[in-house]
Each structure stands twice: as C-alpha cells, then as structure tokens.
N, C-alpha and C positions, 0 to 999 in steps of 0.2 A: 211328793218326794220330800223327805226330811231335809232340813238345812245341812245336817251332817253329811248325808249321802250326796247332796249336791256339791258341797265343798270337796268331798273326797273325789268325786268324779272329775271335778274341775282340776284339782291338784294332780290327779293321774294324767289327764290330758296334757297339762302344762309340763309335767315331768317328762312325758314322751317327747314333746317339742324341744325341751331343754336338752335331752339326750341326743336328739337329731342335730341340734346346733353344735354341740361339743364334738360329736363323731365326725362331722363334716367341716371341722375347723372354723366354724362361724363363732369365734369366741367372744367378740364384742356383743353380738346378738345374744349369746348365752348368758353373759353377765348382766345384760340389761333385763332379760327375762327373769333371771334369778332375783334381781332387785324388785321386780314387779311381784313375783311370788312371795317374797319376803314381806312386802308391804301389805299384802292383801290376804294371805292364807297362813295357816300354821304349817311350818315346814316339817317334812319327815326326813329321816337320815339319808335317804337315797339322793336327795337334792344336793347335799353338801359336797360329796366327792366330785360331782360334775362341775360345780362352781370352782372348786379348788383346782381341778384339772385345767380349766380355762385360765385361771390366774397364773398357773405355772407356764402355760403355753405362750401367753402374751406379756409375761413378766409384770404382774400386778401385785407386788409384795404387800402394799398397805391394805388392799382389800382382802388378800389371803390371810394376813394376821388378824384382821377384824373378824373374819369368819371364824378363825380359831378362838378368839376371845368370846364370840357369841356362843360357840359350842360349849365352852367352859361355863359361862354364866347360866345357860339354859339347861345344864346338866345332860346335854346330849353326849352319849358315850364316845369319847375319842378312841376307845379301845375297839370300836367297830373296825374290823380289818380294812374295809373300803375307805372309811374316813381317815384311819391312821395312815394308810399308804399314801393317800392323796395329800395329807398334811406333810409327810416326810418329803414327798416329791416336790411340793410347792416350796417348802423352805429351802431345800437343796438347790432348786433352780432359780428362785427369786431372792433369797436372802443370803444364805451361806450353807455350806455343807456341815459346818459345826453346829449351826442352828437346827438343821435337820437331825443331827446326831443327838442333840439335847432332847428333841421331841421323842425320838426313838427310845432313848434311855429312860424317859419318864413313863413309858407305857408298861403297865404291870404285867400283862399277859400277852407275850409276843408270839404270834404264829409264824409259819414259814413265809407267808406273804409279806409280813412286815419286815422280817429279816432280809428278804429279797429286795424290798424297796430301798433299804439303806445300803446294802451291798452293791446294788445297781448304780447308785449315785457315786459311790467310791470308785467302782470299776470303770465308769465312763469319764473319770477325771484323772489324767495321768499322775498328777501330783498326789493324789490320794489313793492310788491303786493299792499301795502296800497296806493301807488301813483296811481296805476291803478284804485283802487276803487274811489279815489278822482277825477281822470280824468273822470271816468264814470258819476259821479254826476254833472259835469259841461258841459256835451256834449250839443252842440247847435243844434244837429240833432237827430232824433229818432234812438235809437239803433236797431240793427237787430239780427238775430240768432248768427252771428259770434261774436258780442259784448258780448252777454250773455254766449256763449260757452267758450270764453276765461276766463271770470271771474269765472264761475262755476268750470272749470277745474283747475284754479289756486288755488281757495279756497279749493278744495277737496284734495289738496296735502299738505296742511299745518295743523299743530296741531290746534285743535279747529276751523278749517275753515269749517267743514262739515255743521254746522248749518247755517252759512251764505250762503253757496252754495245752500242749500235748499230754503232760503229766496229769492235768485236771481232767482231761478227756478220759484217760485211763482210770482215774479214780471214779469218774462218773459210771463207767462201764462195770467196775467192780462192785458198785452199789446196786447194780441191776437196773439202772436207769438207761433207757434207750434214747440215744441222740435223735433230735428232730431236725427239721430244715434249718432253724436258727443255729443249732449246734454246728452243722456241717458248713454253713456259710462262714462262721467264725473260724472253724478249723481250716478252711481254704486260705484265709488270711495268714494263719500260722504257717501253713505249708509253703506259701509264697515267701514268707520271711526266712524259712529254713532252706528251701530248695532241695528237700529230700524226696526223691522219687517214690520210694517205698511207701512213705506216709501218704502221698497223694493218691497212689493206687489203692491203698487201704480204705481211705475215705471214699474214693470213687466207687469201689466195690460195695462198701456198706450202703451207699446211697442207691445203688442199683437194686440190691437185695431188698431194700426197704421202700422202694418206689419214691425216692426223693430226687433222683437225678433229673427228672423232667423240668425242674424249675429253671427258668432262663438265667436268673442271677447266679445260681449255683454253677450252671454250665459255663457261664462267662468266667467265673472264678477258677473253674477247672482249666480252661484255656490258658489263663495267666499262670496257674500253678504248674501245669505241664511244661509251658514255655520256659518258666524260670528254671526248671530242672533240666532243660536242654532236650526234653522229649517232644520235639516239634511235630513229629508224626502224630502222636496222640493229641496234641493241642489242635492240630488241623482236623482230625477225625471228629473230636468233640464239637468244634466250631461248625463243621459241615452238617452235623446232626441237628443243629438248631433250625427249627422251622422259621422262626422270626429272629433275624440277627440285628440287634440294636447297636447303637454306637459303642456301648461298653464291650460287646463281644468283638466287634471289629477292631477296636482299639487294643483289646487284649492280644489279639493275634498279631497285629502289626508290631506291638511292643515285644512280643515273644521272639519274632524273627529278628527284629532290630537288636535286641539284647544279645543274641548269639551271632551277630555279625553277618546275618543273611540279609544284607541291606537291599539287594535288588528284589528279592522276593517280598520284603516288607513294603517297598514302594509299589510293587505290582498289586499287592493286597489293598493298598490305599486307593489305587485306581479302581479296583473292583468295588470298593466301598462307595466311591463317588458314582460309579455306574449304577449301583443299587439305590441311588438317591437317598443315602443316609448321610446326614450332615456331620462332618467330623468335629470333634470337640478338642479341647486343649490337650487331652491325653493322647489322642490319635496324632496330633501334630508334633507332640513331643517325641513319639516313636518314630515319625517320619524324619525329624531333624537328627535324631540319633543314628538312624539308618544312613543318612547323608554323611554324617561324620565318619562312620565306620567305612563307608565306601569311598571317602575322599571326594565328595561332590559339592564343592562350595557354591557353585552357581545354582545348582538345583536347590540347595538349602536356602539361598537367598530368595529364590522364586517361591518356595513353599512358605517361607516366613512372611513374605509380602501377601500371599493369598490368604493367610490366616485372618488378617484383619480386613483386607480389601474385599475379599470374596465371601468370607463366612462370618465376619463380625466377631471373631474370637480374639480377645485381647491377649497379647503375649505376656507371659509372666517371667519372672527372673530365670526359671529353668529353661525356658525357650531361648532367652538371650544367651544363657551360658552355653547351650548347645550350638548356637550360631557362632559364638566366639570360638568354641572348640573346633568346629569344622574349618573355619577360616584360619585358625592358628595351625592346625595340622597340615593345611595346604600352603603354609608359608606366607599367607597374606596377613601378616601381623599388624601392620599399621591400620589395615581395614578393620581387623578385629578390635583394635584399641578404639577406633572411632565408634564402633558399635557400643562399646562400654561407655564411652563419654556421652553418647546420645540416649542411654537407657532412661526411660521415664519412671522406672521402678528402681527400688533399692538395688545397688550393685552388690552381689553376694560374693563370698569367697570362692564359690564354684567358677564364676566368670573370671575373676582375677587369676585363679589357679589354672584355668584353661589357657589364658594368655601366657602365664609364666611357663607352662609346659611347652607351648609352641616356641617361646624364646629359647628354651634349653635345646630344642631340636635344631633350631636354625641359627643359634649363636647370636641372638639379638640382645645386646647388653642394655642399651638405653631403655627399652620398654620393659626389660626384665627388672630393672631397678624400680621403675614406677609400680609394676605389679607387686614386686616384693614389698615395697613400703606399705602398700595398701593391705597386703596380707598380714604383715606384722601388726597392723592395727586391728584388723578383723580377727585374726587368730594368733595372738601373741605367744601362745604355748604350743603351737604346731611346729615341731622341729623340722618336718619335711620341707617346709617353705624355705627355711634358712639354708638347709642343705642344698636345695636346688639352686638357689641364687649363688651360694658359695662355689658350686661346681661350674656354674656359668662363668663366673669370674676366673676360676682356675683354667678353664678351657681356652680362654683367650689370653692367658698369660698375666692376668692382673692378680697376682698372688697376694699382694698386700691387702686388697679388698676382700679376697677370699678368707684370709686369716682374720680380718676384722669381723666378718660375719660369724666365724667359728668362735671368736672370743665373746661375742654377744651371746651366743648359745650357752657357753660355759658360765657366763655371769648369771644367766637366767636359769641355769640348772636344767637345760633341755637336752634330752637324749633321744636318739632315733630308736623307736621300738623295733625289736627284731621281727622279721617276717614270720608269720604262722598261718596255718590253715586247718580247717576241719576236714577230716577225711571220713566219709560215711561208707559203710558197707551196704551196697545196694543189690546184693545178690538175691 
C-alpha cells in the first residue's frame, strides 16, 4: 500500500474518532486528538469545523483564533460553509458577537447556512436580538426553517416578543416553509407568553396533523400553554395522554392549577407526583408554594419549603422565598414574613419586599411597611406603585403628614401611576 493511501486511511480513521469525541461532548479529548492529527498528518477541511466546535463548547478562544490564523496562512478556504459557520459560532461564543460579525462580513459568498449562523447568535442573545431582526431583513438569499426557528425562539424569550414571534411564524407559512418540531416548541413559549387560547389550539392542531404532537417536550409545553390560558381541562387531557410523565410535565400541570387559583387540586397533583416516584424540582415547588399562597395555607407552605431542601436537596431561590413571604403576609403573619426576608441567604428581591408591603397594607402594619418601603425605593426608585401603597398605609392610620411627604417625593421625582389597561382577545 502506498504511503499516500496509508496516510489517507489513517486520517479517515482519526477523523471518525474526532467526530465521535465532538458529538459526545468529549471536547478535551477532541482537541487533544486534533493536535495529534495536526502534528503528524496533513489536515483536510473536515477536521477544522470539528475542532472549532469543541473550542466553542469549552470556551477556548486562543486555540480557536489560532486555527483561524492557520486556515488563512495555509489557504484553506474559510468560505467553506462548514468552516465558515464554525468560525462564526466560535467567535460569537468565545470572543464576542461583534468579532463573529466581522468574520461574517468578510466572507465573499454567503449561503443561507452562514446567514443562519450569524442570525442564530444574535437571536440567542437578548441584547442583540434587534440586530438579528435587522440582519434577517437584508438577507440576499431565501431564509429556511433554521432562519425562522432562530428568530421565533429568540422572540419568544423576551418581554413583548411573543406577538412578533407569531408574525414570523405567519411569514414562514406564507413562504411555503413547513414548521417542524423546533418551530412548534418555540411557538409554545410564545403562546405561554400571550395566553391566547386560539393560537395554542392552532399550534396543537398543526402538530397533530403533521405527527409532531408525540414529542414529550412539546406536550409538556402544551400543558403549560393550555394552563396559562385557563383551559385546565385541555391541559389535564394532554398531561394524561403522556405515556412517560417527567418532572417538566408534572411541574407544568401543578403550575397551571396554581396559576388559576385551584390550589387544592395543585397540591393533590403534587402528591400524585411523589407517589409516581418523580423527584420534584424547583419549578414544581414554586407551583406548590403559589398554591399555598392562593389557598391561604401558611403552615403547609412552611412544610413544603422545608421539604425542598431537607428531603429533596433543592436549594430555594429568591422566587421561593418571595412566595413564602407572600403566603405569610396574606395570613397576617407579617413579622414572621420579615424574619424570612432577614434570613434569606440569597439576594432579597423587590418581589419579596413587595409581598411584605402588600401584607402590611392589608393588615395596617406601619412599622414593617416603612422598612419594606425604604427597601423598595432603593431597588425600584421609579416604581410609583410602591410610593402609592406606602402613602395609603399612612393615610389609613391617620398619619396624613407622612402620606403627603411620600406624595411630594413622587412629584419631585416625576413619578405617576400608570392607568390600568388590559388586552382583550377574541377567542371565538
């Protein structure tokens, strides 16, 4: 066998091994093997995207830029779509998105795969999502599924982005592109954000007609989406249709019932979850604590909160503490709620202080209201609602001078309470 053939077969074998390392997230081994191949054999273009993917995965910017330099020096074409996409992805994840854009702009012939790589980076970073939308509008090639999926997924994750996500879904359909599993998963997030039942039913119907509805992640998303719309019967039907109910599905159903004030049912579902030997996660416990708050069950909330850590090893986060403060505050146990805040090992958020302030308003507790108010004025100096609540607490107990002082502070800071408003959807 010739030396050329021998080297070719060896390179082929090592490339297969390198592919296996990368696909199975063995990135350190992959880069070590890449170094070995680079030291002993002439590299072909298929090796570089694999190495760059590992650089991006474990954040190795120096090696990634060295590979880029090597590609330029050895005249390997960075216009190869696989190499180009890997370079864009590596720079975006390891260096900066602006560096990735520079690489993108320098590529003479960009196909849809390269456009998608750059748009995906923008879409998955909230601060750059608008740039992704701008780039989409100036594409000089036709977008495909991946283009729309990135945009829809990015929009569904930002506040007020759900409506735009649906608009892009409509544009996708008008271009004759058929949504796939990734599309409908992103659309479920948008539906949860909007809480529009008609849209949930449309996506659900499409998924059934196109044999997508079997996917467990999609069905868990459906449970949450139907629950958010108040269609608890549909949420329950979808949940019961799951052959294997993981923690995401159980948590979605618990949260759905808790969100709409069906606290006793939510707690019963949690018990079923435990009987099914599914370990609850932080989302499940958050639903349980919200259920306790709606039902006015402070002792039960205390019990579940303790079980989180002691029995299941789930570390409470700020939202869990805020729920506990809320249920205690609603029950008039305001000093107990304040002690929870004082003992929080995580950062005390405006939610926790706001829950305490709301309880103080209900029960006319002025001293703790002042403490909560001062904290909120620091955390949310421009939130007029906090000033109004404290002012009314003072007014309700006849301390009109203090109430006027709070209103004066509001005027000096130019704060005004926004008028109430709501979206009304036609769901016929």
